[in-house]
N, C-alpha and C positions, 0 to 999 in steps of 0.2 A: 387068810390071804395075806402075803407077803405086801408088805412097804415096799413100794419102788423105790429102787437103790438112786442117791443123792450121785448129783454129778454136779464134775466140778466147771463151771463157767469157763468161756477161752480168754475173755479179758476180766480181772479185777482192777481197783483200785489199791490206794494205800488203804485205807479203811478197811476194804474187806480184806486184803492180805491180814495187817496186824489181827482182826477180829478172827480170824480162822485159825492164825497162828495161838491164840488164844482159849481159843473150843481147842483144838487140837489137846496141846498140852495139858488144859485140864481133864479132860476127857483121861488123858493116860496117865496122871497121875490128880491122885486128890490132893497133896501136898500142893499144888499150887492153887496159890490162893489172889487174888485184886485185891488192892485198895486206893481209893482214890477219890475225889470231891467229884458229889451228884455222878460213881458209875451205877449202880444202881438201877434197875428198870423204872422206880417209879421215880425214879430224878429223870429218867430219859434218856438212862444207858450210858451218861458223859454226853461232856461240850461238844465232840467231835463224833459221839457216837459209837464209839469203837468196840466198847463193852453192849453194844445195844442185848438185848436178848437172854445176857449169860447169867443174871441172879436170878429171874425164871428156870431156865435149864437147871445150875449150880446151886442154886440155893443162896442165901443174903449171908450168910456166913462165908462163903470163898470171895463172893463180891461183896466185899464190905465197903459201903458208902463210909465216908466219913466228916468229920468236924473242919470248914476251914481254917486247916491251921498243917502245914508244910511240915512243922516240927514233929507234928502228933503222926503224921504220915509215916515219915521216916522214920523218924525213933520204932514205931511202932514194926515196921517192916522188916529194920533191923534186930529186932530181937525178937520177931516170929521165923526170920533167920537162922540165927542160932540156936532156935528149940527145935529147927527141923524141917521147917516148912519152906517152902519156895514162890516168895510172895512176889509182886510185879506190884510196885507200887508207880503211881501215875503223879507226874506234878504238873498241874495243866499247864503251865508257861514257865520255856527256862528260867527267867529270871527272877521264877519264885524261890527258883532252888539255893540262893541266897540265905535265905532262910534257915533252909537246912542244910547249913552246908559244916554246921560242924558235926553232926554226925555222920554224915558222908564219912568226911573229909578225917576226924580224928578214931570213927568209930568204925562204918562200915569197910573200910580203904584200911584199915592196919589191923584187925582183931586177927586174922589169921598170923602176919606176924612177931603181934605181941605174946600168942600163945604159944608160939615155934610149932605153927601149922596143926594145932589140935581144933581149932574153933573155926572151919567155913563160914562165908557168910553167900549164900548161894539167893541174891536180889537183884535184880531187873528194876531200874527206874528208866521209868518212860516220858520222855518231856516233849515239848513243843515248840515251835521256835519259826521265825524267819521274817524277814524286810519285805515289803510288800505290800501289804494288807492296811498300812496305816493304825497299826497299834501301839505305835511310837517307842519311845526309848528303853521304857520301863518293862516292854512285853515281847521286845523282838531281837532282842542278843545270839549272836551266836557265843555260849562260851564252852566249844569244849577243848581250848586250850589248858582252862584251866584243870579239866580232867585230866586230859592226858598228861601235864605235869603231874601228876600224882601216883606215886605206887601203889598198886594196889586195886588199881579200878579198870578197867575195859571200857573201851569209847567207841561204838560204834553211829553209825548213819550210812540209810542206806538210798540206792538212786534212782529205783523202780522197787514197782509193788512184790513181785516174787520176793525180792531181796528182804525188804520189809520183813516179809512174814519167814523166812528160810531164817535172818539175822535173830528176829526176837525168840523163834523157838529152840535155836542155839544157845541164847543169852539165857533162857529160863532154867534152860539144863547144861550152864556150866555154875562149877562149884565159888565162882570168886564175881563182887560182885560187879555190874556192867549198868553201865550210862547208854541210854539207846534212844540218838536224839531222830525227832522226826518235824521235818520242815511242813509247817502250815499250808501253804502254798503247794504241796505234790497230795494234800490228801485227794485230790479229785483226780489225777495222774491216773492214765487208761495203762496195762502194761498183760503181758502174756503172764495168763494164771499157774503158778506152778502144781506141779502133782502132790497128794494127801503126803505129809511128811517132807515135806522137801525142807533142807536146810543148808544155810551158808557158813563155815567154818568162822568160826571166828579168826582174825588174823589173815586172813588172806583174800589178798586183793582177786583182783578180775581184770582182764584186757577185755576194754570195752569194743575195742575199734585198735585192728592190729593198722600200724604204718610203719614208716622205715625213716621219716627225716628226721622229725622233734617228740619227745613224750608231755602227754598232757595229763601231771597227776590231780585228782581232790576225792569228794566223794558227794553223794547227797545234790542238794539240783545243780549244783557244777557240772558233773559230770555230761547233766541232760544239756547243759550250753555247750563245754566241750565237744561233744557230738553233733552241736548245728556247726561248731566254728568248723570243723575236721571235715563238716559234707562243701561245704562252700570254699574251702581253700582248696581241696581237692580237685575243685574246677578248675583252680591254677597253678595244678602241677606240685603241689605240698603236700604228702602222707602223713597226718599225723595220727600217731597212736597214742590215745586214751586209757589211761590206768585208772580203775575205780576201786580204790582202797577200802572199800566196805567197811572195815575196820579202821580205825584212827590212833588209836593207844590198843594193844601194839602194834605199828603197822606193818604190813607185809613187806619189808627191806629187800626182801630179796626179788620178788617182782620187780620193784622199783628198779633195783638196781642192773637186772639183766635187763630190762627196757632201754633204761637212759644206755646205759652201755654201746646194745646196737645202734642207736640212732645219734649216742653223740650230743645229746642238746634236751633242758627241758624246762617245762614251764608248770608252777607249781598255781592250783586253782583253790581259791574258798569264798564263801559268803563273809565269813568273820572281817573281823576289819583286820589290812594286812602286817601293820607292827606285831609284834612278840606275837603269830601267828603260829599255827603247826605246819604252815609253809615253809617258815623258818625252820626248823627241823627237820624237815624231810630235808631240802637243801641245803642243808650245814652235812648234812649223811651226804648227799648225791659230790659234793666239793672233799668230803674227805676221804671218800673212797674211789672218786673216779676223776680226779683232777686230773691225771694225764692224758683220758678220755674223750674228756669235754671239749665238745668243738665253743662251745659258749658260755659264758656262765647262768646259772641256772635263775631265770625268771621270775617274781614271783607276784600273783595279784591277786588282791582280796578289796576291801571295801574302806571308806572312808575312816580313819582315824578320829572317829566322833560320839558321838548317842546319836540313834537312830532317830530320823526326825520325824516328825507327826505327818509334815503339810507335805504332799505326794510330789509335789515337783521337787522337792528339796530332798524324799526320801529317795526319787528315782535317780534323783544323783549322787544319793551317797553312796549307793549300791555298786558293786564291780559290773562293766558290762559285756557281751560279749565283743563288744567292739575292739574293748581297752585289752582283752585276752586274742583276740587277733592280731591287734598289732606289739602286743609281748612275743607273738606264736612269731611275728614275720623278723622284730628285730632278733630274735632269737638265731632264727635261719640269716641275718642277713651279718651275722656280725664277724668285725673281723679284726683277728690281733693284732695289734701295736707291733710293730717290725723294732 
């Protein structure tokens, strides 16, 4: 008697999307392995249950629970990648990557260049972060700008569960190291389930909402805020186009510039602190390429330049808000050039 065919649910959350990507990748390629703290089924399948069931299905030699040592996790993963495997290393919280920056920046990112292209490092580093859950300043930072600044690293962040799956599959298949950032508040977010094999090309943005008056550019949770603000402003007659970068580095400059050239106005938004953020690089590129086209300076929205507070009221005040984003859009729309 044949087993019933498995069906894809109509809706999935981020955890399910990431789990599906790992499952598909491991089924397709025995060289795909995962390393991280507590990720085996004996430990519960990881703190966020993303690897639950996979060590039972594929074996403990492919889902490897590690000691509590980020240096060991990334060091072993870099070595495995050089040796021909495709490791997916999990760093439980993004602040903990600071312990392994030597392996990431001086080894994973540079070995292809320093070997004259002879040694690829097909490594994925998955990590979680995000403010709003009271984890405090040592567990909540968005550090994507650090990695985007390092040649040789690709940096991605999904805004919905389908893209979380698609980006992870593409990252695993890429021959260069990829940092995949997951927002802790998004894990329970529901979205349309993609079909088996669904991939999101690295370096390709998406138009999450079409508009004509102003372009809002962001990634991760900021896209959901941008869509909510765009819907509210539509009632006032303001048409907002939302560009979901999906890949932060290298960002899809062509899609961004085409959108801003159409609307003539832009606002960049991200959860990371505003100062020295990736939004500054994007705004600079827009100003350089579209100076004569812009109807207003590019606006930037980010969080407060301080460590993330532990106190819930202070943490809420620390992070950017939809109200701030809405005000920035209005200011861009209302901008008048001086005579």
